[in-house]
C-alpha positions in Angstrom: -43.0 16.0 -16.4 -43.8 13.3 -18.7 -44.1 9.7 -17.8 -40.9 9.1 -20.2 -39.2 11.9 -18.6 -39.6 10.6 -15.3 -38.3 7.2 -16.2 -34.9 9.3 -17.9 -34.8 11.3 -14.8 -34.4 8.1 -12.3 -32.1 6.4 -14.5 -30.0 9.7 -14.4 -30.1 9.7 -10.6 -29.3 5.7 -10.1 -26.1 6.6 -12.7 -25.0 9.5 -10.7 -24.6 7.3 -7.8 -21.6 5.6 -9.1 -19.4 8.6 -9.5 -17.8 9.0 -5.9 -19.2 5.7 -4.1 -15.9 4.2 -3.4 -13.7 7.1 -2.0 -16.5 7.7 0.4 -17.2 4.5 0.9 -13.3 3.4 1.9 -12.9 6.6 3.8 -15.9 5.9 6.3 -14.7 2.0 6.3 -11.5 3.3 7.8 -11.9 2.9 11.6 -12.3 -1.0 11.2 -9.7 -1.6 8.5 -7.2 0.3 10.8 -8.2 -2.2 13.6 -7.7 -5.3 11.5 -4.4 -4.6 9.1 -1.1 -4.3 9.4 -0.5 -0.8 8.4 -2.4 0.8 11.6 -2.4 4.4 11.6 -0.2 4.6 8.8 -3.3 2.9 6.6 -4.4 6.7 5.8 -1.6 8.4 4.4 -1.1 5.0 2.0 -5.0 5.1 0.8 -4.4 8.9 0.2 -1.5 8.1 -2.1 -3.6 5.8 -3.9 -6.2 8.7 -4.3 -4.1 11.1 -5.7 -2.5 8.5 -8.0 -5.7 8.0 -9.3 -6.0 11.3 -10.5 -4.0 10.1 -13.6 -7.2 8.6 -14.9 -8.7 11.9 -16.4 -5.0 12.6 -18.3 -5.0 9.2 -19.8 -8.5 9.7 -20.9 -7.7 13.0 -22.3 -5.0 11.6 -24.2 -6.6 8.8 -25.5 -9.7 10.6 -26.4 -7.2 13.3 -28.4 -5.1 10.7 -29.8 -6.6 7.4 -29.9 -10.4 8.6 -30.5 -11.9 6.9 -27.5 -15.3 8.6 -26.3 -16.8 8.9 -23.2 -19.1 5.9 -23.7 -16.4 3.7 -24.4 -14.6 4.8 -21.4 -17.7 4.7 -19.0 -18.1 1.2 -19.7 -14.4 0.2 -19.1 -14.6 2.5 -15.9 -17.6 0.5 -14.6 -15.7 -2.7 -15.3 -13.0 -1.8 -13.5 -14.8 -0.7 -10.3 -17.0 -4.1 -10.1 -13.6 -6.1 -10.4 -12.1 -3.9 -7.7 -15.0 -4.2 -5.4 -14.6 -8.0 -6.2 -11.1 -7.6 -4.6 -12.0 -6.1 -1.8 -14.6 -8.4 -0.8 -12.4 -11.6 -1.4 -9.0 -10.0 -0.5 -9.0 -6.9 1.6 -7.3 -8.4 4.4 -4.6 -10.4 2.5 -1.0 -9.3 2.8 1.9 -9.8 1.5 5.7 -9.4 2.6 7.8 -6.6 1.1 11.2 -5.3 2.2 10.7 -7.2 5.6 7.1 -5.2 6.1 3.8 -6.9 5.9 1.5 -4.5 3.5 -2.2 -5.1 2.2 -1.4 -5.0 -1.7 -4.7 -6.2 -2.4 -6.2 -3.5 -0.3 -4.2 -0.7 -2.1 -4.3 -2.0 -5.7 -8.2 -2.4 -5.3 -8.4 1.2 -3.8 -6.4 2.5 -6.7 -9.4 0.8 -9.3 -11.7 2.2 -7.4 -10.2 5.5 -7.3 -9.8 5.6 -10.8 -13.5 5.1 -11.5 -14.3 8.2 -9.2 -11.6 10.4 -10.3 -12.2 9.8 -14.1 -16.1 10.1 -13.7 -16.5 13.5 -13.7 -14.8 13.8 -17.4 -16.6 11.0 -18.7 -20.3 10.6 -16.9 -20.6 14.4 -17.4 -20.0 14.8 -21.2 -22.4 11.7 -21.5 -25.4 13.3 -19.8 -24.8 16.4 -21.8 -26.2 14.4 -24.8 -29.7 14.9 -22.9 -31.3 18.1 -22.2 -30.0 20.2 -19.4 -32.9 19.4 -17.2 -31.6 15.9 -16.6 -28.1 17.0 -15.4 -29.9 18.0 -11.9 -31.0 14.3 -11.0 -27.6 13.1 -12.1 -26.1 15.6 -9.8 -28.6 14.5 -6.8 -27.5 11.0 -7.3 -23.7 12.2 -7.4 -24.7 13.7 -4.2 -26.3 10.1 -2.8 -23.0 8.2 -3.7 -22.0 9.9 -0.8 -24.7 9.9 1.6 -25.6 6.4 1.1 -22.5 4.8 2.1 -22.7 7.3 5.1 -26.0 5.6 6.2 -24.7 1.9 5.5 -21.8 2.8 8.1 -24.0 4.4 10.4 -25.8 1.3 10.5 -23.0 -0.9 10.6 -20.9 0.9 13.6 -17.0 1.0 13.5 -16.8 -1.4 16.7 -14.8 -0.8 19.7 -11.8 -1.8 21.5 -13.4 -1.3 24.9 -13.0 -4.0 27.6 -16.1 -5.7 29.2 -17.1 -7.7 32.2 -18.8 -10.9 31.8 -20.4 -13.4 34.9 -19.1 -16.6 34.8 -18.9 -19.4 37.3 -15.4 -20.5 36.8 -12.7 -19.3 39.1 -10.3 -17.7 36.7 -7.7 -15.5 37.7 -8.6 -11.8 37.0 -6.6 -10.0 34.3 -5.4 -6.5 34.5 -7.8 -5.2 31.5 -10.9 -4.1 32.9 -13.9 -1.8 32.0 -14.1 1.6 32.8 -17.3 0.9 34.6 -15.6 -1.6 37.1 -12.7 0.9 37.8 -14.5 2.5 41.0 -15.2 -1.1 42.6 -11.5 -1.9 42.4 -8.8 -1.0 44.8 -6.0 2.0 43.8 -3.3 -0.7 44.6 -3.6 -4.1 43.4 -4.2 -6.2 46.0 -4.5 -10.0 45.5 -6.6 -10.6 48.7 -9.1 -7.6 47.7 -9.1 -9.0 44.2 -10.0 -12.6 45.4 -13.5 -10.9 47.0 -14.9 -10.1 43.6 -17.6 -12.4 43.6 -17.3 -15.0 40.8 -16.4 -12.3 38.1 -14.0 -12.6 35.7 -13.1 -9.4 33.9 -11.5 -10.2 30.3 -11.0 -8.7 27.2 -13.6 -8.2 24.8 -13.7 -6.8 21.2 -17.3 -5.2 20.3 -17.8 -6.0 16.7 -19.6 -4.2 14.2 -23.2 -4.9 13.2 -22.0 -6.9 9.8 -18.4 -7.4 8.1 -16.2 -5.5 6.5 -17.4 -7.9 3.4 -20.6 -7.1 3.6 -19.8 -3.2 3.8 -17.8 -3.9 0.4 -20.6 -5.8 -1.3 -22.8 -2.8 -0.5 -20.2 -0.8 -3.0 -20.3 -3.3 -5.5 -24.2 -3.4 -5.5 -24.2 0.3 -6.2 -21.8 0.3 -8.8 -23.8 -2.4 -10.8 -27.1 -0.7 -10.6 -25.4 2.4 -11.7 -23.8 0.5 -14.6 -27.0 -1.1 -15.4 -28.6 2.6 -15.5 -25.9 3.9 -17.8 -26.5 0.8 -20.3 -30.3 1.7 -20.0 -29.7 5.4 -20.7 -27.6 4.1 -23.8 -29.8 1.5 -25.2 -33.4 1.9 -24.4 -35.3 3.0 -27.3 -37.2 6.2 -25.2 -33.6 7.4 -24.1 -31.9 7.4 -27.6 -35.4 9.0 -28.8 -34.5 11.7 -26.4 -30.7 12.0 -27.5 -31.8 12.4 -31.2 -34.2 14.9 -30.3 -31.5 16.7 -28.2 -28.9 16.2 -31.4 -31.5 17.3 -34.1 -32.3 20.7 -32.0 -28.8 21.3 -31.3 -27.6 20.9 -35.1 -31.2 22.9 -36.2 -29.8 25.9 -34.0 -26.2 25.4 -35.3 -27.6 25.9 -38.6 -29.5 28.9 -37.8 -26.5 30.2 -36.3 -24.4 29.8 -39.6 -27.0 30.8 -41.5 -27.2 34.3 -39.7 -23.5 34.7 -39.7 -23.4 34.4 -43.5 -26.1 36.6 -44.0 -24.5 39.1 -41.9 -21.2 38.7 -43.3 -23.1 39.3 -47.1 -25.3 42.3 -46.0 -22.0 43.5 -44.1 -20.2 43.7 -47.9 -20.7 47.1 -49.6 -23.1 47.0 -52.4 -24.4 49.4 -54.7 -27.9 48.8 -56.3 -27.9 50.7 -59.6 -31.2 51.1 -61.8 -30.4 51.9 -65.5 -33.0 53.6 -67.7 -32.5 54.5 -71.1 -31.2 58.3 -70.3 -29.8 57.9 -66.9 -28.8 55.8 -64.1 -29.6 56.1 -60.2 -27.6 54.9 -57.5 -29.0 54.6 -54.2 -25.9 54.9 -51.8 -27.5 56.5 -49.0 -29.7 53.8 -48.1 -26.9 51.2 -48.8 -24.9 53.0 -46.0 -28.0 53.1 -43.6 -28.1 49.6 -43.8 -24.6 48.8 -43.6 -24.3 51.1 -40.4 -27.4 48.8 -38.9 -25.6 45.9 -39.6 -22.3 46.8 -38.4 -24.3 47.7 -34.8 -26.0 44.4 -34.7 -22.8 42.6 -35.7 -20.8 44.4 -32.5 -23.7 43.7 -30.2 -23.9 40.2 -31.0 -19.7 40.3 -30.8 -19.8 41.8 -27.4 -22.6 39.5 -26.1 -20.6 36.3 -27.4 -17.5 37.8 -25.6 -18.8 38.2 -22.6 -20.3 34.8 -22.4 -17.0 33.3 -23.3 -15.4 35.2 -20.3 -18.3 34.0 -17.9 -17.7 30.4 -19.2 -13.9 31.0 -18.0 -14.9 32.5 -14.8 -17.6 29.8 -13.7 -14.8 27.1 -14.5 -12.2 28.8 -12.6 -15.4 29.1 -9.8 -16.2 25.6 -9.8 -12.5 24.8 -9.4 -12.6 26.8 -6.2 -16.0 25.3 -5.2 -14.5 21.9 -5.4 -11.3 22.5 -3.8 -13.0 23.7 -0.7 -16.1 21.2 -0.4 -14.2 17.7 -2.1 -10.4 18.3 -1.3 -9.4 21.0 1.3 -12.2 20.7 4.1 -13.1 17.0 4.3 -10.3 16.6 6.4 -10.6 19.4 8.6 -13.8 17.9 10.1 -12.3 16.3 13.0 -10.4 19.1 14.0 -13.2 21.3 13.7 -15.8 19.4 15.4 -14.4 16.8 17.8 -13.3 19.5 20.3 -17.0 20.0 20.9 -17.7 16.4 21.4 -17.8 12.7 19.7 -21.8 13.5 18.9 -21.0 16.8 17.2 -18.4 15.0 14.7 -20.9 12.4 14.3 -23.6 14.6 13.2 -21.4 16.8 11.0 -20.3 13.9 9.3 -23.8 12.3 8.9 -25.7 15.7 8.0 -22.8 17.5 5.7 -22.9 14.4 3.7 -26.9 14.5 3.4 -26.7 18.5 2.4 -24.8 17.6 -0.8 -27.5 16.0 -2.4 -30.4 18.3 -0.6 -28.5 21.2 -2.4 -28.3 19.7 -5.6 -32.5 18.7 -5.3 -33.5 22.1 -4.4 -31.5 23.2 -7.8 -34.0 21.1 -9.4 -36.9 22.6 -7.7 -35.5 26.1 -7.7 -33.4 26.8 -10.8 -31.2 30.5 -10.9 -28.5 30.8 -13.1 -27.9 34.4 -12.6 -24.5 35.1 -12.0 -25.0 37.2 -9.2 -26.9 34.6 -7.3 -23.6 32.4 -8.0 -21.0 35.0 -6.9 -22.9 35.4 -3.5 -23.7 32.2 -2.7 -20.3 31.1 -3.4 -19.1 34.0 -1.1 -21.5 33.2 1.6 -20.3 29.7 1.7 -16.5 30.6 1.6 -17.1 32.8 4.5 -18.7 30.2 6.6 -16.0 27.7 5.3 -13.8 30.2 7.0 -15.3 30.0 10.1 -14.9 26.4 10.1 -11.1 26.7 9.3 -10.5 29.3 12.2 -12.1 26.6 14.8 -10.3 23.7 13.5 -6.9 26.2 13.6 -7.8 27.0 17.1 -8.2 23.3 18.2 -8.5 22.0 21.1 -10.0 25.2 22.2 -12.4 26.5 19.5 -14.8 29.4 20.0 -17.6 28.7 22.5 -16.4 25.3 23.9 -18.0 24.2 26.9 -21.4 25.4 25.6 -24.1 23.6 23.9 -24.5 26.3 21.4 -21.0 25.8 20.2 -21.8 22.4 19.2 -24.9 23.5 17.4 -23.1 26.3 15.6 -20.4 24.3 14.1 -23.1 21.6 13.0 -25.0 24.0 11.4 -22.2 25.5 9.6 -20.9 22.5 8.2 -24.6 22.0 6.9 -24.8 25.4 5.4 -21.5 25.2 3.7 -21.9 22.0 1.9 -25.2 23.0 1.4 -24.9 26.3 -0.2 -22.0 25.6 -2.5 -23.6 22.3 -3.6 -26.4 24.4 -5.0 -23.8 26.9 -6.3 -22.1 24.2 -8.1 -25.3 22.7 -9.2 -26.4 26.2 -11.1 -22.7 26.8 -12.5 -23.1 23.1 -13.8 -26.5 23.8 -15.6 -25.0 27.1 -17.0 -21.7 25.5 -18.6 -24.1 22.6 -20.0 -26.2 24.8 -21.8 -23.7 27.4 -23.1 -20.8 24.8 -24.0 -22.3 21.3 -23.8 -20.0 18.2 -24.3 -17.0 20.4 -24.3 -17.8 22.4 -21.5 -18.6 19.4 -19.5 -15.3 17.7 -20.1 -13.5 20.7 -18.8 -15.8 21.0 -16.0 -14.8 17.8 -14.8 -11.1 18.5 -15.2 -11.4 21.7 -13.3 -13.7 19.5 -10.7 -10.7 17.0 -10.1 -8.1 19.5 -10.2 -9.6 21.4 -7.7 -10.0 18.4 -5.4 -7.0 17.0 -6.0 -5.1 20.0 -5.1 -7.4 21.0 -2.0 -6.8 17.2 -0.6 -3.2 17.4 -1.4 -2.6 20.7 0.4 -4.4 20.1 3.3 -2.4 16.6 3.6 0.9 18.5 3.7 -0.4 21.0 6.2 -2.0 18.3 8.7 1.3 15.8 8.1 4.3 18.2 8.2 3.2 21.5 10.0 1.9 22.3 13.4 -1.1 24.1 12.3 -3.7 21.6 13.5 -3.7 20.3 17.0 -5.5 17.3 18.4 -7.4 17.3 21.7 
């Protein structure tokens, strides 16, 4: 790959990192936010409502694009600015509350969450059409960056830790009356029935409550989100304005215009040849009509035209089929299954859930990156991968529905199998989605990318809403 192409690929990757950074980042910070905000465990449902409301973003852009002439470039500038302002709001006031209807609410957090989710949800219908201005080979680095937008916050959250409400003992020389909040490690050293005389015999040690704080604060985590969006915005500006990127966009534009002209010329020539004509040679005494050759030419042209129309009709059907397949893949990977993770993995242990969250987050960009190395847009391969991924997802769903007693519970193999299942599920469908994106990018370019983004959002929103209802308003899932 040329040096210039490497630069554009790197910019495309950094640009893609700003696509889903907010939603994934906020969900990873949920355990800390729940401990510090008045909503408590109700906070998850409130934020989920904000995420669903943000799906109005693609509809607003579609209307503005059709009626007001707003293009994907201007919309992306607006989105990025809204995202950075929302991150600043989180950094400065995520824990500020207001009293509404006699209850305390985290209004700043909700408004900023809606702003960030608006960026994420609308990115599918603006970022992809913008990348369609470049050669389709740059779509894969962009998708790798899109995958990293979920992986990077996972790594930051892993380093941060979630804190803990455990109680700890600390030695002190002060004679302080012991408290009833004691650490689990000290339970064995205490009497089963509280006896003041026996408690006094605990030597110079006062037992008190202590909150274990994370390695760095919530504000620092939100600043990492701001930094990522800022880098993504700078990369977008570079893709738009750098001379090397402009030359690449102009080259692709000219190539597509030439191809369009060739197709138009071929179509016109076909129509002209298709019209019945008669070539008559007139001499002084007679005239000769050549009808037989003309009929042969007409027959051959009809065959060519029929074959061309059949091929175009088949490609159009494939285009709509792949849009529906992308909707299904996003329904599963982005919408329905993420909320199933605790129910499928936690019965095997906290460590299993920990590795499922981290490694499945890594599997998505890995699938996209593998698509960069091994490109196979065969419809048969895409169908096969989708079927395999869906079957693995079915196993994960069965385990979640059987919680708290899934198959192979109490064995190390059961936990390992669940981790492998999640990695395979996300990685396989990630590769399939990458191939679908590349196929549609080559077939329908910018228009195809717009509808691909719309199907992505529709699938993700439908899956998330469906499982939210099932988890909160049915008894299908059971906690340990």
